[in-house]
N, C-alpha and C positions, 0 to 999 in steps of 0.2 A: 295500620297497614294490613293488607291481606297477604297471603304467601304466593304472590305472582311476581313475574319479572318486573312488573310495572311498579311494584312497591319500591323498587330502587330509586326511581324518579322522585317519589314522595320523600323517602329518607334522605336523599342528597340535598333536597331544599331545606328540609327540617334541620339536618346538620349545620347547613349554612346559616340558617336563622339563629339557631342556638349558639354557634361560634360567634356571630356578630354581637349578640347580646350578652355574651358570657353566661349563657343559661344551661341548665341541666336538660339533657334530652332523654326522654323515656320513650319506649316503643311499645305500642299496644296492638294486639291482634285478638280477634274474637272468633271462636268456632261456634257455628250455628248448631244448635241441638238437632238431633235426628228428626225430632217431631216437627221442627220447622221445615226441614227439607222435604219431608214425607207428611206434610200436615193432613192429607185427605185420608190417611190410613189409620186404622185402629192400632195404635201403638202400644196399648196397654199389655198386650201379651208378648211385646218385644222389649219390655223394660230393661231386662238385664243385658240384652244385646246392645240396646241403646246406650246404657251407662258404660259398657265396655268400648264401644265404638267411640263415644265422646271422649272418654279417657285417653284412647289411643290417638284420636285426632288432636287432642290437646297437646299430648307428648310430642306428636310430630310437628305441630305448629310452633311449640317452644323451640325444637331444634332448628327448624327452618327460619323462623323469626330471629332467633339468636345468632345464626349465622350471618343474616342480612345485617343485623344491628352490629355485630362485631366489625363488619367491614367498614362501618361508619363511626367506629370508636365508641360504641355504646356497650357497656358491660352487661353481663347476664343478670345482674341484680336490678337493671332497669328495663328488663324485658318482661311484659306483663300479658299473660295469656289467660283467657276466661272463655267460658262457655255461656251462650245465652243470645239474647237479642243484640245485634251489633250496636245499634244506637244507644240503647240503655247502658250496655256494658262499657262503651267507650266514655260516655258521659260520667258514669259512676267512677271509673278509673281516673279520669281527669280530676274529678272532685276529690277523690281519696288522696291523690298525689298533690293537690293544690296547684294544678297546672294553670298557667296564665294564657296559654295558647294551645289550641288543638291544630295540628296540620294534618289534613286528610286529602286523599286523592279523590278526583272526579272524573267521570267519562264524559261529562258535559252533555247529559241527556237532556232532550227538549220535549216539549209537548206531553204526550201521554206517559212517557218514561219518567218525566219530572213529577207529573201528578200522582204516579204510583208510589213515588218516594224512594229515593236512593239513601243509602246510608249517609253520604255526605250531606244530602239535604236535611235529613233528620237531625243530624248532629248540629248543623248550622242553626236551625230553629229552636233547638232545645238546650243547647249548652249555655251555661252561665258566663263562660269566659269567651275570649276572642276565638274565631275559627279562620284559619287560613286554607282555602282549598286550592289544590294543585291540579290543574287540567292534565290528565294523563295523555301523553302524545302517542298515538296509535301507531 
């Protein structure tokens, strides 16, 4: 999930699926590195600022994701926050956890938005396990 209000929709369905199948539910969020956000800039001179920003962003994401997860009965030991490319980090975390299913939100982009590649689309096409995409209701 990301740290938006929309994540609640995804978590609610993930909780329902986990409960129906008596499965463990883990919550994963990924903070994009500053170099991904500002890819066109020369970030070499901002290395220390970037590291500090990413660590602070990771800490904030852990707090926010942890609060959302707690509302759905997921303990803090099952909240996983990393920094990196979202698709890669989600898949790596799922593999590390031995996940059978990834539940991810999608805004249902079409056309050029889909061609550019959303996180959900990337996970769907690269994950070794099943992927359930939840259309975010706007």
